[in-house]
C-alpha positions in Angstrom: 89.0 112.3 103.2 89.2 110.6 106.4 92.5 109.4 107.9 93.3 105.6 107.2 92.5 103.6 110.4 92.6 100.0 111.5 90.3 100.0 114.5 89.2 96.4 115.2 91.5 95.1 112.7 94.2 92.4 113.5 97.5 92.5 111.9 100.3 89.9 111.8 103.8 91.4 110.9 106.6 88.9 110.5 110.2 89.9 111.3 109.0 92.9 113.4 111.6 92.9 116.0 113.5 95.5 114.3 113.9 97.6 111.1 111.1 97.6 108.6 108.9 95.2 110.4 109.1 97.1 113.7 108.1 100.3 112.0 105.1 98.5 110.4 104.0 97.1 113.6 104.3 100.4 115.4 102.3 102.3 112.7 99.6 99.7 112.6 99.2 99.9 116.4 99.1 103.6 116.3 96.2 103.7 113.9 94.2 101.2 116.0 95.2 97.8 114.8 95.8 94.8 117.2 99.2 93.4 116.3 101.1 90.1 116.4 104.8 91.0 116.5 106.5 88.1 115.1 110.4 87.8 115.2 112.5 84.8 115.5 115.3 87.1 117.0 118.1 85.5 114.8 121.1 86.8 113.3 121.1 88.5 109.8 121.9 85.0 108.3 119.2 83.3 110.2 121.1 81.6 112.8 120.3 81.7 116.5 116.9 82.9 117.9 115.4 84.9 120.8 112.0 86.2 121.4 113.4 89.3 123.2 113.2 91.6 120.1 109.6 90.9 119.5 108.8 91.4 123.2 110.5 94.8 123.2 108.3 95.9 120.3 105.3 94.7 122.1 106.2 96.7 125.2 106.5 99.9 122.9 103.0 99.3 121.5 101.6 98.7 124.9 103.2 101.8 126.3 101.7 103.8 123.7 98.1 102.5 124.5 98.1 99.9 121.9 97.4 96.2 122.0 100.0 93.5 120.9 101.3 90.0 121.5 104.7 88.7 120.8 105.5 85.5 118.7 109.0 84.0 118.4 108.2 81.5 115.6 110.2 81.0 112.5 108.2 81.5 109.4 109.8 78.3 108.0 108.3 76.3 110.6 104.9 75.0 109.9 103.9 74.5 113.7 105.4 77.8 114.6 103.3 79.6 111.9 100.1 77.7 113.0 100.9 78.8 116.5 101.5 82.5 115.5 98.0 82.6 113.8 96.4 80.6 116.9 97.5 83.4 119.1 95.9 86.0 117.0 92.7 84.0 116.8 92.6 83.1 120.5 93.2 86.7 121.4 91.1 88.5 119.0 89.1 86.0 116.9 90.2 87.3 113.5 93.1 88.0 111.2 92.7 90.8 108.8 96.2 91.8 107.7 99.4 89.9 107.0 102.7 91.7 106.3 105.2 89.0 105.2 108.4 90.8 106.1 110.7 88.4 107.6 114.0 88.0 105.8 117.6 86.8 105.9 120.8 87.3 103.8 123.5 84.7 102.9 125.3 86.7 100.2 128.0 85.1 98.1 128.8 84.8 94.4 127.1 82.0 92.7 130.2 80.1 92.1 131.1 80.0 95.8 127.5 79.6 97.1 126.6 76.4 98.9 123.3 75.0 97.8 122.2 74.9 101.6 122.6 78.8 101.7 120.6 79.1 98.5 117.8 76.8 99.8 117.7 78.4 103.3 117.2 81.9 101.8 114.3 80.7 99.6 112.8 78.9 102.5 112.7 82.1 104.6 111.7 84.8 102.0 109.5 82.8 99.6 108.2 79.8 101.5 108.1 81.7 104.7 105.7 84.1 103.1 103.6 81.3 101.4 103.3 79.4 104.6 102.2 82.5 106.5 99.7 83.3 103.8 98.3 79.9 103.7 97.8 79.8 107.3 95.5 82.8 107.2 93.9 82.3 103.8 90.8 80.4 105.0 90.4 82.7 107.8 90.3 85.7 105.3 88.0 84.0 102.9 85.4 83.1 105.6 85.7 86.8 106.8 85.5 88.1 103.1 88.2 90.5 104.0 91.8 90.4 104.0 95.0 92.3 103.1 98.3 90.7 102.3 101.6 92.5 101.6 104.7 90.5 100.7 108.2 92.1 100.5 110.3 92.0 97.4 113.4 94.1 96.7 115.4 95.8 93.9 117.4 92.5 93.7 114.3 90.6 93.0 113.1 92.9 90.1 116.4 93.7 88.5 119.4 91.5 90.1 122.5 92.2 92.2 125.9 90.6 92.2 126.2 87.9 95.0 122.5 87.6 95.7 121.3 84.9 93.3 119.5 83.2 96.2 118.0 86.4 97.6 116.9 87.5 94.1 115.3 84.4 93.2 113.2 84.3 96.4 112.2 88.0 96.0 111.4 87.5 92.4 109.2 84.5 93.2 107.2 86.6 95.6 106.1 88.9 92.8 104.8 85.8 90.9 103.1 84.4 94.0 101.4 87.8 94.5 100.2 88.1 90.8 98.3 84.7 91.1 97.1 85.2 94.6 95.3 88.4 93.9 93.4 86.8 91.4 92.2 83.9 93.6 91.4 86.5 96.5 89.4 88.9 94.4 85.9 87.2 94.9 86.5 87.4 98.8 87.8 90.9 99.0 91.3 89.8 99.8 93.8 92.1 98.2 97.4 91.1 97.7 100.3 93.5 97.1 104.0 93.7 97.3 106.3 96.2 98.7 109.7 97.0 97.3 111.7 99.0 99.9 115.1 100.6 99.9 115.7 101.3 103.5 118.3 101.5 106.3 118.2 98.2 108.1 120.8 95.9 109.5 120.8 94.3 105.9 122.0 97.6 104.4 123.9 99.4 107.2 127.3 98.0 106.1 127.1 99.0 102.6 125.8 102.6 102.8 127.3 105.8 104.3 125.5 107.1 107.6 124.2 110.3 105.7 122.4 108.1 103.2 121.1 105.7 105.8 119.4 108.6 107.6 117.5 109.5 104.7 116.5 105.8 104.1 114.8 105.4 107.5 112.0 102.7 107.6 109.6 105.4 108.7 109.6 106.4 104.9 108.3 102.9 104.0 105.5 102.1 106.3 103.1 104.6 104.9 103.0 102.6 101.6 102.4 99.4 103.4 99.6 100.8 105.4 98.0 102.2 102.3 98.2 98.8 100.6 96.3 97.4 103.7 93.6 100.0 103.8 89.8 99.5 102.9 90.5 101.1 99.5 93.8 99.4 98.6 94.4 98.3 95.2 95.6 94.5 94.4 98.3 93.1 92.4 100.7 96.1 92.9 104.5 96.2 93.3 105.0 99.4 95.3 108.6 100.6 95.2 109.6 103.2 97.8 112.7 104.7 99.3 113.3 108.2 101.1 109.7 109.3 100.6 109.5 108.6 97.0 106.8 106.1 95.9 106.4 104.5 92.4 105.0 101.4 90.9 106.9 98.6 89.1 105.4 96.8 86.1 106.2 94.2 83.7 105.6 95.2 80.1 105.7 93.0 77.0 106.6 94.4 73.4 104.1 93.8 70.6 106.4 91.4 69.0 106.6 90.1 65.4 105.0 87.1 63.9 107.7 85.1 62.0 105.4 82.7 60.1 104.5 79.1 60.5 108.2 77.8 60.4 110.3 80.3 62.3 114.1 79.7 62.4 116.8 81.0 64.6 118.0 83.2 61.7 114.3 84.8 61.6 114.6 85.5 65.3 117.9 87.2 64.6 117.0 89.1 61.6 113.8 90.3 63.2 115.2 91.3 66.5 114.8 94.9 66.3 111.1 94.2 65.7 110.8 92.0 68.5 112.2 94.3 70.9 110.6 97.4 69.6 108.8 99.2 72.6 106.3 100.9 70.4 102.9 99.7 71.7 104.2 97.6 74.7 101.7 96.8 77.3 101.4 95.7 80.9 99.0 92.6 81.2 96.7 92.2 84.1 96.9 88.4 84.1 98.3 85.6 81.9 95.2 85.3 80.0 95.5 88.8 78.5 99.1 87.8 77.4 97.8 84.7 75.7 95.2 86.8 73.8 97.9 88.8 72.2 99.3 85.7 70.6 95.9 84.7 69.2 95.5 88.2 67.9 98.7 87.9 66.0 97.5 84.6 64.6 94.1 85.9 63.7 95.6 88.9 61.9 97.9 86.5 59.7 
């Protein structure tokens, strides 16, 4: 089979001044894409800002013979996001790919967390991704082509101490992806989620050097690029670390019908049936899940 290429495609990568985003941007450029390298250039907690990091990645891309432009907008700023998309359209006339990668951390146990820190992390990860997707959505619909990848994490799928804000934002992105992929289907817009474990400034303080080396961002980008290819799937949570790739899915048990007047005691007494994994299923959309309940009712 032919190599995956992105010639004549235009990609926007947010948070691309370093870490995962930088690697994604470099790989897209190596395979022919024109790239908008977005990075606010702030600290890990989102404070500060400088376009220097994005500019350096653009220099790397151009030195290798690629095309790229830098953007220093915050993904939380409506005007900044609009400017980022305008830069792409003015330069190249289209936007084919959006990689929503920008993120921050403000970790603290829930009892000690300020609501401002909770809201800020949600605004960057969740609303920042939503705003970027909204800004390119009509462009992709008119083109009848688009690829969007949002970024979740193991915390978003399974939880982690001290990261209620981060986990809520990252879980929200999975729900966003599931509905957006349905809306994009008729216009060949495929929407997926990457769930990486990688050595970045967000993880360098919590893992030993020998592990960090194995968790290079270079191991993550191949999955992201595949999810943006012509033959990409849609609605997938692709988990990856150290060259291992897998898919995370939500499964629902078959459950138990407890009659027309269920009681708390009936739920308790039938708990083993309710959680029985025999016949559990992954649903492609909410309608399929609802049909299961109608089937139970019809069977009764």
